[in-house]
C-alpha positions in Angstrom: 5.8 6.3 24.1 3.5 5.5 27.1 3.1 1.8 27.9 -0.7 1.8 26.9 0.1 3.4 23.6 2.8 0.7 22.9 0.3 -2.0 23.6 -2.1 -0.5 21.1 0.7 -0.1 18.5 1.8 -3.7 18.9 -1.8 -4.9 18.5 -2.3 -2.8 15.3 1.0 -4.1 13.8 0.1 -7.7 14.8 -3.3 -7.4 13.0 -1.5 -6.0 9.9 0.9 -9.0 9.9 -2.1 -11.4 10.0 -4.3 -9.6 7.5 -1.7 -8.8 4.8 -0.9 -11.0 1.8 2.7 -9.8 2.0 5.0 -7.5 3.9 8.3 -5.9 3.0 10.7 -4.6 5.7 12.7 -1.5 4.8 15.0 1.0 6.5 14.1 4.6 5.9 16.8 6.4 7.9 17.7 9.7 6.2 14.5 10.1 4.2 12.6 13.3 4.7 8.9 13.6 5.6 8.1 14.7 2.1 9.9 11.7 0.6 8.0 9.3 3.0 4.7 10.9 1.9 5.7 10.4 -1.7 6.6 6.8 -1.0 3.2 6.1 0.6 1.3 7.6 -2.3 3.3 5.5 -4.8 2.4 2.4 -2.8 -1.3 3.1 -3.1 -4.2 2.7 -0.8 -3.9 -1.1 -0.6 -0.5 -0.9 1.1 0.1 0.5 4.6 3.7 1.8 5.1 4.1 1.7 8.9 6.9 3.2 10.9 7.5 1.9 14.4 10.4 1.1 16.8 12.1 -2.2 16.0 11.3 -3.7 19.4 7.6 -3.1 18.8 7.8 -4.6 15.3 9.6 -7.7 16.6 7.0 -8.2 19.4 4.1 -7.8 16.9 5.7 -10.3 14.5 6.1 -12.8 17.4 2.5 -12.3 18.5 1.3 -12.9 14.9 3.3 -16.1 14.7 5.8 -14.6 12.1 9.3 -15.9 12.2 12.5 -15.0 10.4 12.2 -11.2 10.6 14.2 -10.6 13.8 17.4 -10.1 11.8 16.0 -7.5 9.5 14.0 -5.5 12.1 16.9 -3.5 13.3 17.8 0.2 13.3 14.8 2.3 12.1 12.5 -0.2 10.4 9.4 0.6 8.4 7.1 -2.2 7.1 5.1 -2.1 3.9 2.0 -4.2 4.7 0.5 -5.2 1.4 -3.2 -5.9 1.2 -3.5 -5.9 -2.5 -1.3 -7.1 -5.4 2.2 -7.8 -4.0 3.8 -7.3 -7.5 2.5 -3.7 -7.7 3.9 -2.8 -4.2 7.2 -4.5 -4.9 7.5 -2.5 -8.1 6.7 0.8 -6.2 9.4 0.0 -3.6 12.0 -1.0 -6.1 11.4 2.1 -8.3 11.4 4.4 -5.3 14.7 2.9 -4.0 16.3 3.5 -7.4 15.7 7.2 -7.1 16.1 7.4 -3.3 19.0 5.1 -2.3 18.5 5.9 1.4 15.5 3.5 1.3 16.9 0.0 1.9 14.8 -3.1 1.2 15.9 -5.7 3.8 13.5 -8.6 3.1 9.9 -9.5 4.0 7.2 -12.1 3.9 5.1 -13.6 1.0 2.2 -15.9 1.9 3.8 -16.5 5.3 7.2 -17.4 3.9 10.3 -15.2 4.4 11.8 -13.7 1.3 15.2 -12.0 0.7 15.8 -8.6 -0.9 16.7 -10.3 -4.2 13.4 -12.1 -4.2 11.6 -8.8 -3.7 13.4 -7.6 -6.8 12.3 -10.7 -8.7 8.7 -10.2 -7.6 8.9 -6.6 -8.9 10.0 -7.9 -12.3 6.8 -9.9 -12.7 3.8 -8.6 -14.6 1.0 -7.5 -12.3 -2.3 -9.4 -12.1 -4.1 -6.5 -13.9 -1.7 -6.7 -16.8 -2.1 -10.5 -17.2 -5.9 -10.2 -17.0 -5.8 -7.4 -19.6 -3.8 -9.6 -21.9 -6.2 -12.5 -21.4 -9.2 -10.2 -21.9 -7.6 -8.9 -25.1 -7.1 -12.4 -26.5 -10.7 -13.4 -25.6 -12.1 -10.2 -27.1 -10.3 -10.9 -30.4 -11.8 -14.4 -30.5 -15.3 -13.1 -29.7 -14.9 -10.3 -32.3 -14.1 -12.9 -35.0 -17.1 -15.1 -33.9 -19.4 -12.0 -34.0 -18.2 -11.1 -37.5 -19.0 -14.6 -38.7 -22.4 -14.7 -37.0 -23.3 -11.3 -38.3 -22.2 -12.2 -41.8 -24.4 -15.3 -42.0 -27.8 -13.6 -42.4 -26.5 -11.3 -45.2 -24.8 -14.2 -46.9 -28.0 -16.2 -46.8 -30.0 -13.2 -48.1 -27.5 -12.8 -51.0 -27.7 -16.5 -51.8 -31.5 -16.4 -51.8 -31.5 -13.3 -54.1 -29.1 -15.0 -56.5 -31.1 -18.1 -56.6 -34.3 -16.1 -57.3 -32.5 -14.2 -60.1 -31.3 -17.5 -61.6 -34.8 -19.0 -61.5 -36.2 -15.9 -63.3 -33.4 -16.0 -65.8 -34.2 -19.6 -66.6 -37.8 -18.6 -67.4 -39.3 -20.1 -64.2 -42.5 -18.3 -63.1 -42.3 -17.6 -59.3 -45.5 -17.9 -57.3 -46.3 -15.1 -54.9 -45.6 -16.0 -51.3 -48.7 -17.2 -49.5 -50.4 -14.9 -47.0 -49.5 -17.3 -44.2 -45.8 -17.1 -45.0 -46.1 -13.3 -45.0 -47.8 -13.4 -41.7 -45.1 -15.7 -40.3 -42.5 -13.3 -41.5 -44.2 -10.3 -39.8 -44.4 -12.4 -36.6 -40.7 -13.1 -36.8 -39.9 -9.5 -37.2 -42.2 -8.5 -34.3 -40.6 -11.1 -32.1 -37.1 -9.9 -33.0 -38.1 -6.3 -32.3 -39.4 -7.5 -28.9 -36.1 -9.2 -28.1 -34.1 -6.2 -29.0 -36.4 -3.9 -26.9 -36.0 -6.3 -23.9 -32.2 -6.3 -24.3 -32.2 -2.5 -24.5 -34.1 -2.4 -21.2 -31.6 -4.7 -19.6 -28.7 -2.6 -20.8 -30.3 0.6 -19.5 -30.8 -1.1 -16.1 -27.2 -2.2 -16.0 -26.1 1.4 -16.9 -28.2 2.8 -14.0 -26.7 0.1 -11.6 -23.2 0.9 -12.8 -23.7 4.7 -12.2 -25.0 4.0 -8.7 -22.0 1.8 -7.9 -19.6 4.4 -9.3 -21.1 7.1 -7.1 -20.8 4.8 -4.0 -17.2 4.1 -5.0 -16.4 7.8 -5.3 -17.8 8.4 -1.8 -15.8 5.5 -0.4 -12.7 6.8 -2.1 -13.1 10.2 -0.5 -13.5 8.6 2.9 -10.5 6.4 2.3 -8.4 9.4 1.3 -9.3 11.2 4.5 -8.4 8.2 6.6 -5.1 7.8 4.6 -4.3 11.4 5.3 -4.8 10.9 9.0 -2.6 7.8 9.0 0.1 9.5 7.0 0.2 12.4 9.4 0.3 10.2 12.5 3.1 8.1 11.0 5.0 11.2 10.1 4.9 12.2 13.8 6.1 8.7 14.7 9.1 9.1 12.4 9.9 12.5 13.9 9.6 11.0 17.3 12.1 8.2 16.5 14.6 10.6 14.9 14.4 13.0 17.9 14.9 10.1 20.4 17.8 8.8 18.4 19.4 12.3 18.5 19.0 12.4 22.3 20.6 8.9 22.5 23.6 10.0 20.4 24.0 13.2 22.5 23.9 11.2 25.7 26.5 8.8 24.4 28.8 11.7 23.5 28.3 13.3 26.9 29.1 10.1 28.8 32.2 9.6 26.6 33.4 13.1 27.6 32.7 12.4 31.3 34.7 9.2 31.2 37.6 10.8 29.3 37.8 13.6 31.8 37.6 11.1 34.7 40.4 9.0 33.2 42.6 12.1 33.0 41.8 13.1 36.6 42.5 9.6 37.9 45.9 9.6 36.1 46.8 12.8 38.0 45.3 11.7 41.3 47.8 11.8 44.2 46.4 8.7 45.9 43.8 6.0 45.7 41.3 8.0 47.8 41.4 10.9 45.3 40.9 8.5 42.4 37.9 6.9 44.1 36.4 10.4 44.6 36.9 11.1 40.9 35.1 7.9 40.0 32.2 8.8 42.3 31.9 12.2 40.8 32.0 10.7 37.3 29.3 8.2 38.2 27.1 11.0 39.5 27.6 13.0 36.4 26.6 10.0 34.2 23.5 9.5 36.3 22.5 13.1 35.9 23.1 13.0 32.1 21.0 9.8 31.8 18.2 11.3 33.8 18.2 14.4 31.7 18.1 12.4 28.5 15.2 10.4 29.9 13.3 13.6 30.7 14.0 14.8 27.1 12.6 11.6 25.7 9.5 11.9 27.9 8.9 15.4 26.5 9.4 14.2 22.9 6.9 11.4 23.5 4.4 13.7 25.1 4.6 16.3 22.3 4.3 13.5 19.7 1.2 12.1 21.4 -0.3 15.5 21.7 0.3 16.2 17.9 -1.2 12.8 17.0 -4.3 13.5 19.1 -4.7 16.9 17.4 -4.5 15.2 14.0 -7.2 12.6 14.9 -9.4 15.3 16.4 -9.1 17.6 13.4 -9.9 14.7 11.0 -8.7 15.8 7.6 -6.0 18.4 8.2 -2.6 16.7 8.4 0.3 17.8 10.6 2.9 20.0 8.8 6.5 19.0 8.7 7.5 21.9 11.0 5.0 20.6 13.7 6.3 17.1 13.4 9.9 18.2 13.8 9.0 19.9 17.1 8.8 16.4 18.5 
């Protein structure tokens, strides 16, 4: 990865550390591109699952003032930066790890404090904020429903009592006087006022419905844009995963080649007739190791160049993600 690109990556991860309510460090070694995409989708739009080299993650954590993660940011780390509800993200990671054991939860941060893997599991066992709010809303709704029933029943009860009283007075032989015209007029005024209040409330409800429909349309547009951005981010991160895997393969191959060179050199030194011949063997082995290291460095440069080119293509195309075959070319 070119130096300028590393600086940008560190800055982005630093910003995520600072802006996230929580972060969980995992190791994804062995997971396929399709599985990583499935994991990102299960985490939702409020959590960014970021893959990067451990050295870049450590540097970004240090720049953000985060301590305690150096011991878990080893190997092939990927950090789930949680912008929404930590409980939901913890549940998604725990459930995914159950069905995909290659995903290892190594620890993380919650409100700036380091947490261990066991604490992430405890966090996942809690009920989410939405569930708690739903329960509270249900309790409040039940109370309001009872109150509404009582209030609605009062007028009908009063009317029944009035009718019963009138029937009793008639049964007792009392002659009832007709209601004065003023009282009738007052009753009509009350009815008219009630109808006006109902009409005003209906207008308010209609306005609220129109406002809600407009907000829903805006939310739908924002969701489409967010989905496009998420697709681009997923594709670029898939390329980064492929880059790390390819570079690790080159490193393993280099280590094996150097081991073979040293083994052959040891055998040749053991059979060397004199010290001069042994020194010549050592010199040849050193040259062979330098050549192998230079070749590995060239391979890594090619991998980084291909990865950068694929990432630029994804960002230029906008919505069309890179396929797994393209990413594996890195």
